[in-house]
N, C-alpha and C positions, 0 to 999 in steps of 0.2 A: 371513578369518573363516568362510567357507563350510565349513572342513573342522573347525572345533571342536565343532559342533552334532551332527555324525555319529559322533563318537568318544564312549565312555564316559568318564565322568568321571575314572575311575582312570586309563584311557591318558593322559588330557589332562594329569594331574597329574605321570605318568611322564615325559611328553614335555618338560613344562616343567622336569623336574629339581627339583621342589618336593615337600613333605610335607604332608599334609592336618594332621597332628597338631603338627609342630614348625615348619612354614613354611620360610621361607627363612633362611640364616645371613648374617652380616655381609659375609663374604668375596664370596659370591655376589650379594648386593644392591649392593655397590660396583661389581662387574664389568659387571652388567646396566646400571646408571646410567651407566658409563663408554661401554658399546655404544650403548645406545639413547638416553641423555639422561632429561630430566625428564618426568613424565606432565603435561605442558602443551600446550594448544591454542595454536598460535601466531597471536594477532590482531593485525594491524598496529598499532604504537604510535600513539597520537593526538599530534597538535601540541598544545603548550600555548599557553594564550591570549596570552601575551605576545609568543611568537614569531610568532603569526598576526599581532598587531597591528604589529609591527615589520615584517613583510613588506609590509603596507599602506602603511607610510610611504615605501617605496621606489618607489611608483608616481609617474609623471611628474606627474600632475596634483596629486598630495598634495605633491610636492617643491615645485611652483610656488607653492601655498599656503603652505607653510612659509617660502618665501622673503620672500613678502609679510608674513608674521607677523614675522619677524625685522627687516626693514625697519621696520614700524611700531613695533615695540618700541625700535628705534635712534632712531628720530626722536621718541620719546616720545608716540606716538599711542595711549595706553592703553585710550581708549573705543573704538577700533577694534579693538585687540590682543584683549582679553578677548572680545567676541562671536564674534571670527573664531576664536579657539581653541575654543570652545565648539561651534561650527558643524562645525570640522574633527573634533573628537573625536566628535561624534555620528555624523557620515558614516561614520568609520573603523569606530566601534563597530557599526554597522549593518552594515557589510560582513564584520566578523569572527564576529558572534553567531551567525549561522546554520551558519556553516562549524564553528564549536567546538561547537555543540550537536550536529551530526551526527557528529563524532567522538567525543562523549561517548556518542551512542546506541549506537554500535559496541561499546562497553565493556559495555553492556548484556549482551552475549553471554557475558561472564564469569561472568554470574550461573548459568549453566547447569552451573559446576562445583561440587564440594564443597570445604570448606576442610580438613576433617580426616577421617580414616578409622580404623577399627579393623581391624588385622590381626594375623596370627600370625606372629610372628618369634622365632627363638631359642629355640622351645616357650614363649613369653609371648604373651599377648594384650595389645597396645600399641596406641595412638593417635597416627598420625603425620599429617604434611600430606600431603594428597592428592596433591600434586606429587612426592612421594617413592617413589610405587608403582612397582614394576617387575613385567615379566611373571613369572608364577609366585608372586607374592604371594597369600597365602590372606586373603581379606577376609570381615568379619563385619559384616552389615547387619541393621538392624531398622525398624519401621515410622517413616516420616518421614525416613529417611535419603536422600541423594541417591547414586546409583551413581557412584563416582568414576573407573570405567575400563569397557572392555567385559570383561565376566565370564561364566565358564562355571558353572552352578549344580552345587553339589556336594552340598549337603543344604538342603532348604527345608521350612518348617513354615506351611502355609497362606498361602503368598506370591501377593501381589497387586501389580502395578506399573503406573505410567503411563509410557508411553515414547513418548507423542505426537511429541516433538521430534525422534526419529530416523525412526519408521515412519510418521508422520502419522496413526496411530489415536489418537484423543484419549480412548479410554475404558479402565478398567482391564482389564487382561490378567493371566491365572493362568500361573504358572511353575512348572517342575518340574526334575527332575534327568535323568530318561530319555533316552538319546541317541535321535536322529531318523535313521531309515535312509534317508530320501529322499535323492538325490544333490543336487538343487539346488531350493531351496526360497526363498520371499521373506523379507526381514527380519522380518516380522510373524510368521512360522510358526516363527521360532526360539524355541520356548518353553522351551528351556533356557539361553538366552543373555540376560543383562542387559546393556542398553546404556548407556554412560556419559551422564549428564544425566537417566536416568530416576529416578522418584521410588517409593519402596517404601510403598505404600498401607496394606497389611495383612501381618502374618507377619514371619518372618525368615529369613535365608539365610546360608548359608557358601558362597562361590563362590571361583573362582581366576582372577585377571588373564590374559586371553588376547590383550589390545591394550591400548594406553596412548597417551596422547598423541596425535599427528598420525595414528597408526594406527587410532584409533577411527572409528566410524560418524558420530558426530556431527561430528567433526573434518573428515570428508569433504564433509559437507554445509555446514560453515561456510566451508570454503575455497573451495566454489563461488560464495560471496558476493563473494570477491576477485578470482577469476579473470577475470571480465568488467569490463573497465574502462569503465563507463558514465559519461558526461557528462550528468547529469540535471539539475543545479542550476546552469545557467549563465547565467541572466539577469544577475546582477550581473557576472560577468566580462565579458559582452558590453558592458555599460554601461560598465564599466572602460575596455575597448579604446576604446570610443567616446569617453570622456574624454580618454584618453591620444592618441588621434589628433588629437582637438581641441586638446589642449593643446600639440601641435608648432605649430600654427598660432598659438596665442597667443603661444609663445616667439619665433616670426620676427616677428610684429606689434611685440611688445615689445621686441624687440632694436632692430628698425629705428626705432621711435619714441625709444628712449633714444639711439641714435647721431646721430639727427637734433637731439634737443636738446643733446647734447653738441657737436656741430658749430656750433650757434649759441650758444654760450657759457652755457649755464644752468648754474646751480651743481649740485653733486652731491646736495644735500639735495632739490632740486627733481626732480632726473632719477630718484631712488629712490623719492621720494613718487608721481611720476606713473606710473612703471613699475608699483609695488605696485597703485595704483589701478587701472591698466588690467587687471591680472590679475584683480583680483576682481570686475571688470565683466564682463569678457570669459569668465571661467571660470565655469560654472554650478555653482558650490560647494553649491547648495542642493539638488541633483537628487536625491540620496539621503535628505536630509531629507523632500522630498516623498513619496518611495518609503515612508518611515517611517510617515508619517501615513497615507497613502492605504492601505498594506498592512494597517495596524492598523485601519482603519475597515472595509475588506472581510473581513478574517479574523474580525473580531468579528461582522460580519452572518452569515457562514457559520456560524460556531460555535453561533448560537442556533438555525439551521436543521439542527444536528446533522451537520455538515461540517467536519471539523478538517483543514486543510491543514498541511504541514510548513513550506513557506516560499512565498515569491512566485514563484519558479521554477517551483513545481509548478503554479501557476495558468497560467503561460506554456505549459508542456507540455501540461496539460489542455486549452488552447484549440487546440492543434494535433492533438489526437487524430484519427485516420483510421480505426482499427479498434478495436472493443471486443469482446474475447474473454473471456466471462465465463460463470459457471455458469447453468442453466436455472432451478434452483429458487431462488427468492427475487429473481430478477433478470427473467427472461422469464415465469415462472409463479409462482402464489402458494405460500406454505408451507403448502399443505394438500394432504392425500393422502385421497381419498375412493374407497371400495370400490365399484366400478361393477359387475364380473361377478366369478362364481365358476364353477370347472369342477370338477364330481365326476361319477362314474358315466356317463364318455363324453358329457356335456351340459354346455355353457355357459348358465349361468343368470343373468339380471340381478337384482343386488342387491334391487331393488324388486319382484321376485316371490318372494322368500322369506319363507316363513312357517314358523318353527320349530314352531308349535303343531299344524300338521296333520299328516296321516298320509303324507305324501310320502315314497316310497322313497329319495329323496336325501337327507332330513334327518338320517339317522344318520351319514352321512359327512361331510355340512356341519358338523354338531355337532363332530364330532372334529377337524375342519381349524380351526374357530374356537377350540376349547380349546387346539391347538397354538399358534395365533396369539397367544393371551391369555397362555398360560403361557411360551412363548418370546418374551418380550417385558419390555422393561426400562421401560417406562412407569408411573410411579407417579401415585397421587392424592392430591394435597397441597391440603388446604383447599377440596377441591370442584373444584380445576383439575389439568388433567393436565400432568405433568412428565416429560421424557424427557432423562436427562443426556446422552445421545449425540445429541440433537436429531434423532432418527429420526422423521420425518414419518409414514412408513408405519407404524411400531409405533402411533402416536398414532390414526392412521387406523383400525387394526384395533380398538383399544379402544374407540373412538367408534362406529363401525359395528356392532360385535357388541353393544354396551350397548344401541343402538336396537333390537336384536331380542331383547332380554330376557336376556342373559348379562353377568355382572359379572366382572371379572377380579378383583376384591378377594374375592369370594365363592369363586371357583375355586381361588384360591391359598390360602385357608384349609384347603381341602380335600386339595390336592396340593401340599405343600410343596417349594419348590425347594432342591435339595441343592448343585449347582454348576453351573457353565455354561461353554462353551466359546465366546467371544466372537466376533462377526462380524469379519471384516476383509476388505479390498478384494481380496486376492489369492485367499483360500479362497473367498468369498463365501457363507457360510453360517454361521449360529448354531445352536448346541444348548444345550439346558438339560437338566437330569437333575431329574426331580420324583419324588416318593414318591406312589404310588398303593395305598392301603390296606397291604399287607404288601410290595408289590412296587415295582419303579421303571420309570419311562420315560423314554426319550430322546425330546424334542420337538424338531425340525429344522425349520427355514425357511432358503429362500435361493433363489439363481440356478436357473432351471429346468434347465440343462443339467448343473450340478454335482451337484444333488440326484438326478436321474434316474439318473446313473452310479454312485450309492451305493445304489440301490433294487434289490432282489431280490424284493420282493412289492408288491401293490397292493391297496387297500381298494376293494371294490365293494359297495354296499348294506349296508355294515357287515360284510363279510366279508372276510378277508384270502386273497388268491389269488397264485399265481406270477405276476409280470409277463412279459408275452410282448413280442416284438418289435412286435407289432400294437399292443399297449397303448402301447408308447414312441411309435410313430408317431402315433398319436391324440392322445396328449398334448402332442406337438411341434407338430402342426396346430394343436390349440387354442392353445398359446402364441403361434404366429406369427398366427392370427386375432384374438387380444385385443391383441397388439402393434400390428397394422395399424390398430386403433382408437386408437392412442396411448396403450394403457394400460401401466403398469409392471406385470410380472408377476412372482409370487412363488410359489414351490412349497412344499408342507408334507409332512412325513412324520415317522415315529415308529419306534421300536424299543422292545420290552418286554424287561425283565429280571428275573429272579426273585431276583437278588442286587444288592447296591449296587455299580455300575461304578465305575472309577476312571478318572482322566485318563490313566493310562499304556497304558490299553488303546485298541483303535481302535472307539471308539463311534459313530463315524459311518459305519458300513457296515451291510450287511444290512438296509437300511432298508425300512419299508412306507410305499409312496407313497399319499398321500390326495387330494390337490387342488391346484388353483391359484386365486389371487385376483388381479384385475386391477384397479389402482388409477389413478383419474384424477386428474392434476394440473392443475387449472384455471389457464387462462391469467390473465396480469396484465390487469386492465381495459384496453381498447383498445389492446392490445399491437400490433394489426396496424397502426392508424394511427402507432403510435410506431416501429415498425420503417420506414414510410414516410418519417416525419420524420427518423428517424437517417440514411437513405440520402440524402434532400434535403439533409442538413447534410454531405454526402461523407464519411459514417463508416459502414464496412462491419460488421454485426453478425455475430459468430461465437459459437456455443453450445458449451458444453461440459456434458456431461451422463452420469450413471451409468447411463442406460437402455441397452437392448440397441439394436443398429443399426435394427430394424425399427420400435420405438417412437420411437426418436430422428428417423427419417426422417418418421413420421407427424406428429410434432410440429413438425419445420421445414417441413413444407408448410402445417401449419394457420397458422402466423404468417408466411409468406411469404418465408422465408429460401431454402428449398430450390427454387429455379427454374432454369429453361434448364439449364446444366451444372454446377449446383453439386451436391458430393457429401458423404458422410459417411465420415469416417476412424476407426477404432477404435484403441485403445491396443495391442493385439496387432499390428495391422498396422503401426503406426509402429515397434514395436520390431523387426519384421523387414524394415524398408524402409531401403535404402542412401540416405546423405544427400541424394545428388544426385536420387534419386527423390522424396523428400519435398519438396525444394526446388521440383521442377518443377510438382507438383501443389496445392501448398499455398494457392494463389490461388483454387482451385475448390472448396476445402473450406468448406462452411457449419456443419457440425456435427462435433464431436469426441465420441466415444462412449469412455467408460470410460478416461480416460488417466490417468497418475500425475503427481506434481510433476516428475519428470525428463523426460517426454515434453513438457510445458508449456515446460520451459526451451528444448529444441529448437525448438518452435512460435515462441515469442518471437523467438529467435535468428534464423530464417528468415524472420518477418514484418518485422523490423527490416531485413534484407538487402533485402528488396522495397521499402524506402523507407517503411514504414508507421510511424505514431506510435501505439504500442500501449497499451491500457489493460486490466489484468488485476486480479483480486482473490484473496486467500486468507486464512487465517486461523491456519495452523500454521507452526512453524519450518521444516518441510519444505518449505513454500511461498516462503520468503524468496529463494533464488536466483532464480526466475521473476519475483517482485514486484520484486526490485531491477534485474533486467535489462529489465523493462518500462518504457517511458516514464513511466507513471503505475501505481503499485502501490495498490490500495486494501486497507486491512487491515479484515477481517471477524472476528468471534468475540472473544474475551476476553484472548488474550496480549498482555501488556503489551511484550514483545520484539518481537513482529509489528507492533504499533500504532507504536513509536518508529522502528523501521526502515522502516516504508512510507511512502509520500507523503501517502496521505490515509486517515482514518478516517471511515466512513459508519455513523450509527446507522440510518439508512433506505436500504437496498440497491436498491430497485426500478429497474427499467430507466426509468421516466419521471424518476426523481430524478437518475439519471446524466446523462441526457440534458439535464436543466434545468441542473445545474452546469456542464456542458461549455458550454452556451449563455450561461450568466453569465460564464463564464471568458472567452469570446470578445469579449463586449462590454467587460468590465473590461480586457482587454489592448489592446484598440482605443482604449480611454480613456488607459490610460498611455502609448500610443504617441502620442497627441495632445499629452498633457502634456509629454512630453520635447521634442516639436518646439517647443512653445509656450515651454518654458524657455530652449532655445538661441536662439529669436528674441528673447526679452526680454534676454539676455546681449548679443547682437549689437546691439540696439537701443540699450543703455546705451553700449557701446564707440563707436558710431557718433555717439552725442549727446556724447560726450566730444571725439571727433576734429574735429566740426563747431564745437562751441564754441572749443576751444584754437585751431583754425584761423582762427576769426574774431576771435582776440584776447581771448577772455574766459579768465579764470585761476579754475580749480578749481571751477566752477560744481557739478559733481557730486562733492561729497566721498566719502571712504571710507564715512562712516555712512550717506549717502545711498544709497549702492550697497548696504550691507548691508540697510538698511530695505526697498528695494524688492524684494531678492532673498528676504528673510526674512519678508516681510509681505505685500507686494502680489502677488507672484510665487506665493507658497504659498497664499494664500487664494484666487487665481484659479485656481490648479491644483486645488485642493479642489472649487471649483465644479464644474469639468470633470469631476473624479472621480465626485462624488455624482451626476452625470446619466447614469453608464454604463448602467444598465439601459434607458434610452432609445435606446441605441444601435442602428442599424438593421443588423445584421450577422448573417447565419446561417453565412456561408463561414469558413474559416480566416482568421484576421487575419494580416497580415505579421508575422514573427518580428521582436522587437526584438533588433538587433544592432549591430555596428560600422559596419555600412553604412547604418544609418537616416538619419544626416545627409547623407550622400553623395547618398542617394536624394532627398532634399528639400532640397537646397543652394538650388536657385534661389528657392524659397519662403521659406526662412530669409533669405537675403539681401535678398530683394525686401520681405518685411515689416519685417524689422528697419531697414532704412534708411527705409522710408515712415514708420514711427513716430517714429523719431528726427527726421526732418525736420519732422513736425507740430510737435513740442516746441520745436524750433530756430525755426521761423518764429514760433511764440507769444513766443518770447523777443525775436525781431527787431520784432514790432509793439509790445512793450511796453518798446522801448529807453530812451524818454524816462523811465521810471519809476527809481526807485534800484535799483540793480543787485541789492540783496538781494530787493526785491520782485519784479522781473521775472525773476529766477533762481527764486524760490520758484514763481511762476504757471507758468513752463516745466517746473520739476520736477513740479508738480502735474499740467499737461497730459500730461507723459510717463507718469506712474502711472495717470491716468484711460485714456489711450489703450490702455495694456497690459490695463486691466481690461476696457474695452469690446471689445478685440480678442479676449479669451477667450471670448465669446459666440459669436463664429464657428466655435468648434469643437463647438457643439450642432448638434442635428439640426433646429433650427428657427430662428427669428429671436430666440429668447430660450431659456433653460434650461427644460427640462420638469419638472424636480424642484425642487420648494418649497425645498428646504434650499440648493439651488445658487443660487436666485435671493435667498434671505435673506443668504447668504454673500457674494454679489456686491454687493447693497445695503450690507451692513456695510462690505465694502472700499472702497466710494464713500465712504461718510460718513466713513471714517478718514481719506481722502485730503482731504476737504474741511475737517474738523477740523485737519489739518496745515498746510493753506493758511491758514485764518483765524488760526492761531496765528502764522504767519509774517507775515501782514500786520499783526497787532497789536503784535507785539513789533519789527517791520521787521528781522528777523534769519532767516536761513535754519538750521534745525536741523542 
């Protein structure tokens, strides 16, 4: 790609053996398609829903439930068969749903492609499928078209495009056909190249294909999404492993009991019925149903708060966060830029001391600088509100601050009309507009101090242009440093006069006249220092990413307490020139990253994860997707639907306080989920032990399959919901234990002890009521079993009773339901 922008379009056409007027012929097209293939970005094919569903049916715990279903169907137990089918279907559906949705979200990337393109072939202008484009094709595009491949501009008319998907620059860029002499430039500086997936906003263009398919820049970005095999959404997989491990024990126990029944001459139907009953009693088939209900409750709660989670696994990942690496503005500082100081005529002047009405010798230069700031500015006033399409807070800050001093952007633009602009980008770090001034023209330029100074040959002092000297440059740089040390973001302003209308083809941004500097204060978020302390108390390391220079970044880092002891700042330039091993060594000591790009962020996430950090990062552009996908939790900002669908969380309010709040809630929630899983296994073991005790004592089928399904589907689920609703009262600030296949192993003694104890209580109640009819005594024992499980659920609260009112209401409802069943049993003298 880097060779095409520096070659004239004529030579590009010759090099690719094409013709501007006739295009390629059929033989050439066929040969190129055979050599290079289709103009397609290879996105891994998604699995279909049915295949995902069938894969789940091969899990051991599902196989056991399917065996039970077959047995109950064979024995004619339709009342058991139907609800068990429904439970199994909902469980498997829950497991497949999120995986299928994630696969579908990846297909959103296909929307970056155009379907049809107009080309010149065989001397005719024809419309073809974009996938049939080849190198050397002459393409014709108009307003609204999507660029179908990487193209070199041949001829354009008022061409403006949006290419944020590739360059990360989200605003409109002007393009032209002139070759660029520089040997090495960034993608955003390739003004004669159109990148695949860009959109034509204005004008028209004729261009030649210089890269297609997987050789395009957008393909390079997308391929990075699939290079790193991340295992982010593993909660369900880990629970499945837990279920499968538990299933092995169920198989051993069920087989042992079936063999025993066979040896004591029990008939086949009894053995099958008993085995199926033990499986559904011992197997927590309701565990994913509980997750369906509880995740719905939680995700709905967060949605009301403007937080959108992709799935339950994201909440577990969020609860494990140990490092937040996020942007300064909007997270650690407010989305406001206030003009604090200006530098003109060798003086730094506080904004509050400026009065444009007095006779100060500085005012002429200050007014010129303010004019440049207003004219080289994309802020618009719509219905009395300031709107900036680039979301440039500095530009909004200039308009606000200068308006308060009596200068209006609207009035100024009415007199000095904008002709065209050269937009700001992160690599050039300057922006230029050409405005008509009476009969002449002026280039108004603003940007980074070091870049702008290198382009200046003159300086304005007291309203007079003079040659800029080394001494002037030294004083300006010292002023920049002094303002930066105060934590100000410093911007330089310059201009150049023309007695003719300049064009984009000439070097407008040269021979500039330096005017002055503006220093902007970006106020801290309220209570940010306390929030940083809270963050560190939660065992989370905060790291800032900023567009400020290193001096300003250092001042900010010290203000909020991040840069202490041996913490340092690292810039994008340093990262680009640093060997991998050196970056890995120092990355733990970095508190602030200055002026880094999306590729730098990928490297940063990689190294932090290698240092066993669980990383949270945010981004809003397609170029941000590689590091968002690599981070343990990626937060989508901005308006891109593709980024939102492929990220883990979408936040409406992005402040640091809100991020910490949802992390705290996620930790509380995951601790409650952990309790619910342990509780569910205890309930299952309890039912199995009750069956074992009653059958050993000579009782036959006191706990029927319908009883088991009722307990699992009503009693246990309601009790679990009670535990879950109480999650906000969890007393936990540290990272909770991960829910994985070892959860049961680590709590085995608790599960065995509690399960046996509750089963024994129910069995004792059966013994004390042995004189009553078996239906009555069995019904009372079943009531005691369910009531004991309900009462035991309260032990998972932080007190003697649930602190949440809804939890207690559900608890009471659960008890009343059990009492109602007991009364029904006693009245009808049968067990339901």
